C-alpha positions, 0 to 999 in steps of 0.5 A: 427412493423408487429403487426400493420397491422396483430396482432399476440399477441400469437406469440409476447408473445412467442417471447418476452419470448424467448428473455427474456430467451436469455438475462437471459442466458447472465446474468448467463453465468459466472455460466457455466464451461469451459466444459459446454460453448458449451451447453450455446452457442448452447442453445443461437443459438437455441433460436435465430434460433427459434425466427427468425421463430416465427416472420419471418419479424423480423428475419433480425433484430434479427439475424443481431443484436444478432448473432454478439454479441454472436460471440463476446462473444465466442471470449472472453470466448472460447479463442481458434481460432479453436473453435471460427471459428467453432462457427462462421461457425455454426452461419453463417450457421443458419443465411443463412438458416433463411434468405433463408427460410423467404426471399428466396436465392435471398436476401442473397447477400443483407443480408450477407454483412450487417451481416459481416459489423455488425460482423466486427464492433462488433469483432473489439470493442470486441478485443479492449475491451478485450485487455483493460480489460486484461491490467487493470487486469495485472496492478491490479495484478502488483500493488498488487504484488508491494504493497505486496513487499513494505509491505515485505520490510517495515516489513524486515526493521523494523525487522532488526532494532529491531534485531540490537537494540536487539543485542545492548541491549544484548551486552550492558547489557552482557558486563556491567554486566560482568565487574561489576561482575569482579569488585565485585569479586575483591572487595570481595578479597580485603575486605578479605585481609583487603585492604579497601582503594583499595576496596573503589576505585573499588566500586567507579569505579563500581558505575560509570560503573553501571551508564554508563551501565544503561544509555546505556541500557535505550538508547537501550530500548528506541529505542526498543519502535519501537515494540510498535509503531504498537499499537499507533498512531503518535500523542500519541507517540510524546506526550509520548516523550514530556512528558518524556522530561518534566519530566527529564528537568522540561521544559514545551514544547509548542506544536502544533501537528495536527493529522497525517493520513495514516502514515506507520510504517517505517515513524512513527518509523523514525519520533519518532526517529527524535523528540526524538533525537531533544529533547535529543540534547536540553536536553544535549547541549542547556541550553534552558528554552523554547521549541516549537514543531510544527507538521502538515501534508500537500501535502503528507509530515509531516512538523516538527519544533523544536525550543528552546531559548538556547545558539545556535551554529554556523552551520558551525561547524556541523560535525567538532565537533564530537558528538556535538548535534548529528545532523549528525545522525539526518541528516542520518535518515532523508536522509534514508526516503527521507526527508529534514532538515534545521537548523537555529542557531546562538550563543546566539540566540537559534536553529530551526530545520525544518524537512520534512518526506514523508508520 
């Protein structure tokens, strides 16, 4: 504004260059290390002090507008009350010197209150902003730690499940094969002694034990498929279970399976178990000729419906007939993931399972 009546193009150009340098130093302030910050703040102070004398009539605007901002930045960066106070005293001293030289000491009672008012406003805002930033950083840190902890728990859960299944597989095969070896050794002894009748009895018993061992081993191996779930999506895993069911039973499964997104490994493992157990129950007990599976994702949950046109049963008998339909184990798995199970069935009317699993 002072250029209107008394143009000072050279000084205005120098003044503009100095303020651009001042802004540029703000832009690169993060590049200064902790030991070099005093150099940064002193350089900024010198720039403002010099600019106040290049265009003296504009010094109040420059100093009152920019010194409080620089002091506020020192609060955030220096994080030390004594250092901040020393920097404030230096800034305040330079401000008083510049006003005294340009306007006289008699004007200080006017400019000092204005300076402190602006400084108070900027400092209050800075402290409030700094607290919000610190709170946000702490929240982000806690969220990261919580996510890592959740992932660790999920990994440990899957690992423990695999180890348990591996132990079951080891015990099943070891015990079954040990029994078969003992029976075969007995058969060998009886054959050498000419006791063919007893040998045939043991062979028949061995064949039955071999079938049971194979059945148990297949069950455990199917459970160990959890290891491969990390490399396939939920949709493909469900289709694989349906295909196995169709191959064994010869029953075509009517399916309506929509894509499922953002499913954790733990939820995927339990979801596959639920489908597998439902189909196994149908195969063992329902005598059905028609099966339908419907799966969809909605409101952060997976909704599964498994129905058949089999012989059905009375839901009052759930838990009273040991082992029937395996629904108790199914209910337990669903409960562990915070899901829900609703059963609709009547003798001769088929069965419907309505299952929800949180994603």
